[in-house]
C-alpha positions in Angstrom: -45.1 -33.3 51.1 -46.3 -30.8 53.6 -50.2 -30.3 53.5 -51.7 -27.0 53.2 -53.6 -27.6 56.2 -50.7 -28.8 58.4 -49.6 -26.4 61.3 -45.8 -26.3 61.2 -43.7 -24.8 64.2 -40.8 -22.5 63.0 -37.6 -23.4 64.8 -35.0 -21.0 63.5 -34.0 -18.7 60.7 -31.7 -19.8 58.0 -29.0 -17.6 56.3 -31.4 -16.2 53.7 -34.0 -15.1 56.4 -36.3 -17.8 55.9 -37.9 -19.6 58.7 -37.0 -23.2 59.3 -39.5 -25.9 60.3 -39.8 -29.9 60.0 -43.3 -31.2 58.6 -44.9 -34.3 59.8 -42.6 -36.4 57.5 -39.6 -35.0 59.3 -38.7 -33.2 56.1 -37.2 -29.8 56.3 -39.4 -26.7 55.1 -38.0 -23.2 54.4 -40.7 -20.7 54.8 -40.7 -17.0 53.4 -41.7 -14.4 56.0 -42.3 -17.0 59.0 -40.0 -16.1 62.4 -38.8 -18.4 65.0 -41.5 -19.7 67.5 -44.4 -19.2 65.1 -46.9 -21.8 64.1 -47.8 -21.5 60.5 -49.5 -22.9 57.4 -47.7 -22.8 54.1 -48.0 -23.3 50.2 -45.2 -25.3 49.2 -43.5 -23.7 45.9 -40.7 -26.2 45.3 -39.7 -29.7 46.7 -36.7 -32.0 46.8 -35.9 -35.2 48.4 -34.6 -33.6 51.4 -36.4 -30.2 51.8 -39.2 -28.0 50.7 -39.4 -24.3 50.1 -42.7 -22.6 51.0 -44.5 -19.4 51.8 -46.9 -18.7 54.7 -50.4 -18.7 54.2 -51.8 -18.5 57.9 -50.3 -17.6 61.2 -51.6 -19.3 64.2 -48.8 -18.1 67.1 -47.2 -15.0 66.4 -43.4 -14.3 67.4 -43.2 -11.5 70.1 -40.6 -10.2 67.9 -42.7 -9.8 64.9 -43.1 -5.9 64.0 -44.9 -3.8 61.3 -42.3 -3.2 58.7 -41.6 0.5 58.4 -41.4 0.4 54.5 -44.6 0.1 52.6 -43.0 -1.5 49.7 -41.7 -4.5 52.0 -42.6 -7.9 50.9 -42.5 -6.7 47.3 -39.3 -5.0 47.0 -36.2 -7.5 47.2 -33.8 -5.1 49.1 -34.8 -6.2 52.5 -36.1 -9.5 54.0 -36.4 -9.0 57.8 -38.2 -5.7 58.2 -40.9 -7.7 60.0 -38.1 -9.0 62.6 -37.3 -6.9 65.5 -33.7 -5.4 64.9 -32.4 -6.4 68.3 -33.6 -9.9 67.3 -32.1 -9.6 64.0 -28.7 -9.0 65.5 -28.9 -11.9 68.2 -29.8 -14.3 65.1 -26.7 -13.1 63.2 -24.6 -13.6 66.1 -25.8 -17.2 66.7 -25.4 -17.7 62.8 -21.8 -16.8 63.2 -21.2 -19.1 66.3 -23.1 -21.9 64.7 -21.0 -21.7 61.6 -17.7 -21.6 63.3 -18.6 -24.7 65.2 -20.5 -26.7 62.9 -18.1 -25.9 59.8 -14.9 -25.2 61.4 -15.2 -26.9 64.7 -14.1 -23.8 66.3 -15.8 -22.0 69.5 -14.4 -18.5 70.4 -13.1 -18.1 73.7 -15.0 -14.7 74.0 -18.1 -13.7 72.3 -17.7 -9.9 71.4 -20.8 -7.5 71.7 -22.3 -7.2 68.4 -21.6 -3.8 66.5 -24.8 -2.2 65.5 -25.9 1.3 64.5 -28.9 3.1 62.8 -31.5 0.7 61.5 -32.8 3.1 58.9 -31.3 5.6 56.3 -28.0 3.6 56.4 -27.5 2.7 53.1 -24.9 5.0 51.4 -24.1 2.7 48.6 -26.9 1.2 46.2 -27.6 -0.1 42.7 -30.8 1.3 41.6 -32.6 -0.3 38.4 -34.2 1.6 36.0 -37.1 0.5 33.6 -39.2 2.5 31.2 -42.4 0.5 31.2 -44.2 1.8 28.2 -47.6 -0.3 29.0 -47.8 1.7 32.3 -46.5 5.0 30.7 -44.1 5.5 33.6 -40.4 5.0 34.5 -39.7 2.9 37.7 -36.4 3.5 39.6 -35.7 1.2 42.6 -34.7 -2.2 43.6 -35.8 -5.5 41.8 -39.0 -7.1 43.3 -38.2 -10.1 45.3 -37.2 -13.2 43.3 -37.8 -11.3 40.2 -36.2 -9.5 37.4 -38.9 -6.8 37.4 -38.2 -3.4 38.8 -40.3 -2.7 42.0 -42.7 0.4 41.7 -41.1 2.6 44.7 -41.7 6.1 45.7 -39.4 5.8 48.9 -36.9 3.5 50.5 -36.6 3.3 54.3 -33.2 2.3 54.3 -31.6 4.9 51.9 -30.7 8.2 53.7 -33.9 10.3 53.6 -32.7 12.7 51.0 -32.1 10.0 48.6 -35.3 8.1 49.2 -37.1 11.3 48.6 -35.4 11.5 45.1 -36.7 8.2 43.8 -39.9 9.7 42.3 -37.8 12.7 41.1 -35.6 10.5 39.4 -38.2 8.5 37.6 -39.8 11.8 36.3 -36.3 12.9 35.0 -35.7 9.8 33.2 -39.2 9.8 31.7 -38.4 13.3 29.9 -35.2 11.9 28.7 -34.6 11.0 25.0 -32.5 8.1 26.2 -35.1 6.7 28.7 -34.9 3.2 27.0 -31.5 3.0 27.2 -30.7 3.9 31.0 -30.5 0.5 32.8 -29.3 1.8 36.2 -28.3 4.5 38.5 -25.8 3.7 41.1 -25.6 5.9 44.3 -22.7 6.8 46.6 -23.1 9.0 49.5 -19.8 10.9 50.6 -19.4 13.3 53.7 -19.7 16.2 51.3 -21.5 15.0 48.2 -24.0 12.5 47.0 -22.9 11.0 43.5 -25.3 9.3 41.0 -23.6 7.2 38.4 -26.0 7.1 35.3 -25.3 3.9 33.1 -26.3 4.8 29.5 -26.2 2.2 26.5 -26.0 5.1 23.9 -24.5 8.7 23.9 -26.7 11.2 25.6 -28.3 14.0 23.5 -27.4 17.6 24.3 -31.2 18.0 25.7 -30.4 14.9 28.2 -27.3 16.4 29.5 -29.0 19.9 30.1 -31.7 18.0 31.9 -29.1 16.2 34.1 -27.3 19.5 35.0 -30.5 21.1 35.9 -31.3 18.2 38.2 -27.7 18.3 39.6 -28.4 21.9 40.5 -31.8 21.7 41.9 -31.1 18.7 44.1 -27.5 19.2 45.1 -25.9 16.0 43.6 -23.1 15.4 41.2 -23.7 13.2 38.1 -21.3 10.6 36.9 -21.7 8.9 33.5 -21.0 5.4 32.6 -21.0 4.8 29.0 -19.7 1.0 29.2 -17.6 -0.8 31.9 -16.6 0.5 35.3 -13.5 2.1 34.1 -15.4 4.3 31.8 -17.0 6.1 34.8 -16.3 9.9 34.7 -17.7 13.1 36.1 -20.3 15.1 34.0 -19.1 18.4 35.3 -15.7 18.7 37.3 -15.6 21.0 40.5 -17.2 21.1 43.8 -16.4 19.1 46.9 -14.9 15.7 46.5 -16.4 12.3 47.0 -15.0 11.0 50.4 -15.5 9.6 53.6 -13.6 10.1 56.8 -12.4 8.2 59.9 -12.1 11.0 62.3 -10.9 8.8 65.2 -7.6 8.3 63.0 -7.6 11.7 61.0 -8.0 9.8 57.8 -9.7 11.0 54.7 -10.7 8.4 52.0 -11.5 9.7 48.6 -13.2 7.2 46.5 -14.9 6.9 43.1 -18.8 6.0 43.1 -18.1 2.8 41.5 -15.4 1.6 44.0 -16.0 -1.1 46.7 -16.7 0.9 50.0 -18.7 -0.1 52.8 -22.4 0.5 52.5 -22.9 1.8 55.9 -20.4 4.1 56.7 -21.4 4.5 60.4 -20.9 1.0 61.2 -17.6 1.1 59.1 -16.3 3.8 61.5 -17.0 1.6 64.5 -15.6 -1.5 62.9 -12.3 0.1 62.3 -12.1 1.5 65.6 -12.8 -2.2 67.2 -10.4 -3.9 64.5 -7.7 -1.6 65.5 -8.3 -2.1 69.2 -8.3 -5.9 69.0 -5.1 -5.7 66.7 -3.3 -3.4 69.1 -0.6 -2.4 67.0 2.2 -1.0 68.6 4.8 1.7 67.4 7.7 -0.8 66.7 5.6 -3.4 64.9 5.1 -4.4 61.2 1.7 -5.5 60.0 0.4 -6.8 57.0 -3.3 -5.9 55.7 -4.5 -8.5 53.4 -7.3 -7.3 50.8 -6.5 -3.9 51.6 -8.8 -2.4 49.1 -8.4 1.5 49.2 -6.5 1.3 52.6 -9.7 1.4 54.9 -7.7 -0.4 57.6 -4.4 0.2 56.3 -4.2 3.9 56.9 -5.5 3.8 60.4 -3.1 1.1 61.4 -0.4 3.2 59.8 -1.1 6.0 62.4 -0.2 3.2 65.1 2.3 0.7 63.7 5.9 1.1 62.7 5.1 -0.1 59.1 2.2 -1.5 57.2 2.1 -3.7 53.9 -1.2 -3.7 52.0 -1.8 -6.3 49.5 -4.6 -6.4 46.9 -5.4 -8.2 43.6 -5.4 -5.0 41.3 -2.5 -3.0 40.2 -5.0 -0.1 39.8 -6.4 -0.3 43.2 -2.8 -0.5 44.8 -2.1 2.8 42.9 -5.2 4.3 44.5 -4.1 3.0 47.9 -0.8 4.8 47.4 -2.5 8.0 46.4 -4.7 7.8 49.7 -1.7 7.0 51.8 0.2 10.1 50.4 -2.8 12.3 50.8 -3.0 11.6 54.5 0.9 11.9 54.9 1.4 8.2 55.4 3.3 7.2 52.5 6.7 6.6 54.3 5.0 4.3 56.6 3.0 2.2 54.2 3.8 0.1 51.0 1.4 -1.6 48.7 1.8 -4.8 46.5 -0.5 -6.3 43.9 -0.9 -10.1 44.1 -3.6 -12.7 43.5 -4.2 -13.6 47.0 -6.5 -16.5 46.1 -3.6 -18.5 44.7 -0.9 -17.4 47.1 1.7 -20.2 47.8 3.6 -20.8 51.1 6.7 -19.8 49.6 5.0 -16.4 48.4 3.6 -15.9 52.0 7.3 -16.3 53.5 8.4 -13.8 50.9 6.5 -11.1 52.3 8.8 -11.1 55.4 7.8 -11.4 59.1 4.9 -9.1 60.4 3.7 -9.2 64.0 0.3 -8.9 63.2 -2.3 -9.3 60.2 -5.5 -7.8 59.2 -7.4 -10.0 56.9 -10.7 -8.5 55.2 -11.5 -10.5 52.2 -14.8 -10.8 49.7 -17.1 -13.5 50.2 -14.7 -16.1 48.9 -12.7 -15.7 52.1 -8.8 -16.2 52.4 -8.7 -20.1 52.1 -5.3 -19.9 50.3 -3.7 -17.6 52.7 -5.0 -19.7 55.6 -3.6 -22.9 53.9 -0.1 -21.4 53.0 0.0 -20.4 56.9 -0.9 -23.9 57.7 1.4 -25.6 55.4 4.4 -23.4 57.0 3.5 -24.4 60.5 3.4 -28.0 59.4 6.7 -27.9 57.7 8.9 -24.9 59.0 11.9 -26.2 57.3 10.2 -25.1 53.9 10.7 -21.5 54.8 13.6 -21.1 57.3 13.3 -18.0 59.4 9.7 -17.5 58.9 7.8 -16.3 61.9 4.1 -16.6 61.8 2.2 -13.4 63.1 1.3 -13.7 66.9 -2.2 -12.0 66.1 -4.6 -12.2 63.4 -7.7 -9.9 63.2 -10.1 -11.3 60.3 -13.1 -9.3 59.3 -15.5 -11.3 57.3 -18.6 -10.8 55.0 -19.7 -14.5 54.8 -19.8 -16.6 58.0 -19.2 -19.9 55.9 -15.9 -19.0 54.4 -14.8 -17.6 57.9 -15.6 -20.8 59.6 -13.8 -22.7 56.9 -10.5 -20.5 57.2 -11.0 -20.3 61.0 -10.9 -24.4 61.1 -7.6 -24.2 59.0 -5.9 -21.5 61.4 -6.9 -23.3 64.7 -6.5 -26.9 63.9 -3.6 -26.7 61.3 -1.8 -23.4 61.8 -1.4 -23.2 65.5 -3.8 -20.6 66.6 -6.5 -20.1 69.1 -9.8 -18.3 68.4 -9.8 -15.9 71.3 -12.9 -13.7 70.2 -15.6 -13.3 67.6 -18.6 -11.2 67.2 -21.3 -10.2 64.5 -21.3 -6.8 62.7 -24.9 -5.7 61.7 -23.7 -3.8 58.6 -26.9 -4.6 56.7 -30.0 -4.4 59.1 -33.1 -5.8 57.7 -31.2 -8.2 55.6 -29.8 -11.7 56.3 -26.4 -10.7 55.3 -24.0 -11.6 58.3 -20.8 -9.7 58.8 -18.4 -10.7 61.5 -14.9 -10.0 63.1 -12.8 -12.7 64.9 -9.4 -12.8 66.7 -6.7 -15.5 66.4 -3.7 -15.7 68.5 -0.8 -17.9 68.3 -0.8 -20.9 70.8 
């Protein structure tokens, strides 16, 4: 076990943002708050045969990349882990994590490393789920993120990664909830910022009184927000009062407007999403005579921009309800004739089903954290046995947008070593500054 007086040399950061060192016995030690190059002493909190988990108690050699956190709640709030690490160094670390994952997990080395996509480091979080807790012993209501490694709600009066107008609302929201009859039955408030309006979704475990509804309306009028109410599951979300501008975001380069509900999955960082879509389409390079398939299409974030360039785009998603919404968005943007949408379980797709979707010149893949293993495996199986689907022709190019470097590396290994592709480019996307979350984009070309 690591001794309290032992000085450890921090070698790197892991995917959770912890410093990685080895003690005198050669055992790996994961250290909360430590940065590469630093020499630290630690207090061990958890130990296993091959590793220990610890927090830093003393710092002898400080990293030149260590900075003063911008948020006074850093270290208590669990929303950010890396505010003490210079944002440029964060990006470099995420790029390294992507490349290391591709090589160590997938035995894939991209031919070209793309410049990381980055944007504003503060005020970028346009989507958030805030916890609400009435703490009777303190005589106050807390509205914010959970404390680090805890179920308690952090006592926050601001948040540096939320847009300034939302950060300023945190204490006002706490005051509002404290006045409400249902203050003990309001567990969370979801936030969604659109191009014209800010939506707040209030989860309530019992019907709201007339007095509570009146207070919500007064708050909305004072602060220029729209309340949505959620009495049960996400499907029960509805506007408190109709009217006003819609909740939507835009992709100006492509002339696309994307309406969404505040509980829909949309990218947290709209500025980065705009750049990401633009780069993905440049890398895809869809031509006017080409057919493209967009796997895990969501509301059409990539499908609709692709449709402004390609002859035809097929979007696939796992939910009939989501597919219906995609069709609505296509119609709104006058792209219905160039798009079609199909609901399928993409985590269980077979080679026969894959071949059944017909030839596409190119693919765009944007899966959740689980990745696209079934899709990559089906492509590999068809490559190994072309006779199983006569006439099937694999796409010449695949652009893969990932939110998990481990599943990207796994799928890249299948595409490169079993499906006949080369990884021609890959790069990191700093979608979540000050967190250890790694988003990335990779390009695969048929060999």
